[in-house]
C-alpha positions in Angstrom: 8.3 36.5 25.2 11.5 34.3 25.4 10.9 30.9 26.7 12.8 29.7 29.9 15.0 26.3 29.6 11.9 24.1 30.6 9.3 26.2 29.0 7.9 26.3 25.5 5.7 29.1 24.1 2.8 28.2 21.8 1.3 31.0 19.7 -2.4 30.2 19.4 -3.0 33.2 16.9 -6.3 34.4 17.0 -7.8 31.8 19.5 -9.1 33.3 22.5 -9.0 31.2 25.7 -10.6 32.0 29.1 -8.5 31.4 32.3 -10.0 27.8 32.9 -9.5 27.0 29.1 -5.8 27.9 29.4 -5.3 26.2 32.6 -6.8 23.1 31.4 -4.8 23.1 28.1 -1.5 23.6 30.2 -2.5 20.7 32.3 -3.2 18.4 29.1 0.1 19.3 27.6 2.0 18.8 30.6 0.3 15.5 31.2 1.1 14.2 27.6 4.6 15.5 27.7 5.4 14.0 31.1 4.0 10.6 29.9 6.1 10.7 26.7 9.2 11.8 28.6 8.5 8.9 31.1 8.5 6.5 28.2 11.6 8.0 26.7 13.5 7.7 29.9 12.4 4.2 30.5 13.8 3.2 27.3 16.9 5.2 27.9 17.7 3.6 31.1 20.7 1.3 31.4 19.4 -0.4 34.6 16.6 -3.0 34.8 14.6 -2.7 38.0 13.7 -5.7 39.8 10.4 -7.5 38.6 7.8 -8.6 41.0 5.7 -11.6 40.0 6.0 -13.5 36.7 7.7 -12.1 33.8 5.5 -10.8 30.9 5.4 -13.2 28.0 7.8 -12.1 25.1 6.1 -11.8 21.8 7.0 -11.2 18.0 6.1 -7.9 16.6 5.7 -7.4 12.8 6.1 -4.3 11.3 4.4 -3.8 7.7 5.8 -0.9 5.5 3.8 0.0 2.3 5.4 2.7 0.2 3.2 4.3 -2.4 3.7 6.6 -5.4 7.3 5.9 -5.6 9.6 3.4 -7.1 10.6 0.2 -5.2 14.2 0.7 -3.7 14.1 4.5 -3.3 12.4 4.4 0.1 13.4 2.9 3.3 12.4 2.0 6.6 14.5 1.4 9.5 13.0 0.0 12.9 15.1 -0.1 16.0 14.5 -2.1 19.3 17.0 -1.7 22.0 20.3 -2.0 20.0 18.9 -4.4 17.1 18.2 -2.7 13.7 16.0 -4.0 10.8 16.1 -2.3 7.5 13.8 -2.2 4.4 14.4 -0.6 1.0 10.9 -1.3 -0.4 7.5 -2.4 0.9 7.8 -5.3 3.2 7.9 -6.6 6.8 10.4 -6.7 9.6 10.0 -8.6 12.8 11.3 -8.4 16.0 11.3 -11.4 18.9 11.4 -10.9 22.4 9.1 -7.9 22.4 7.5 -7.0 25.9 5.1 -4.7 27.1 6.9 -1.1 27.7 9.1 -1.6 24.8 9.6 1.2 22.4 10.2 0.5 18.5 11.6 3.5 16.7 10.6 3.8 13.2 12.7 5.9 10.9 11.1 6.2 7.2 12.8 8.4 4.3 10.4 8.0 1.2 9.9 10.1 -2.0 6.3 8.7 -1.7 3.7 8.3 1.0 4.3 5.7 3.6 2.0 3.6 5.9 3.6 1.7 8.8 1.6 -0.7 10.8 2.4 -3.1 13.5 0.6 -6.3 14.6 0.8 -6.3 18.2 -1.1 -4.0 20.7 0.8 -0.6 20.6 0.5 3.1 20.4 -0.1 4.0 17.8 -1.2 1.1 15.7 -0.3 2.6 12.3 1.7 5.6 11.1 1.0 7.5 7.9 3.7 9.8 6.5 3.8 11.9 3.4 7.0 12.0 1.5 10.2 12.8 3.4 12.3 11.8 6.4 10.4 11.0 9.6 10.8 9.4 12.9 8.3 8.3 15.4 8.0 5.5 18.0 5.6 2.3 18.5 5.2 2.1 22.3 4.3 -1.6 23.0 1.2 -2.0 25.6 
């Protein structure tokens, strides 16, 4: 079965689902994808909606990268908040000021070894673990 433009197909192999289980799985996938797409759309929006009430306090977010099973200088982390990029070429920390709830920090890792990336503010996820290779993922600030 070929997927339509707005459809994905997931082969569950030998896992048998009842109609109720299938519908529940589809609902959870849809809810998760819709939430992530909403966060991406908000980050890509060029217009800022008018805020009602007090402006949330801006904070400083520190992102710690720890590269293991590799030599210093052969791994990298690039973190991007809005149009600001910060890069590490070995284990260390980068900081962003003016971070607010709802901001998304893109993390790109390229390492011959394993990488553990953590953030010191309330974010989802709070920690990322990567095997060797090139990876990217977002911290969504809560």
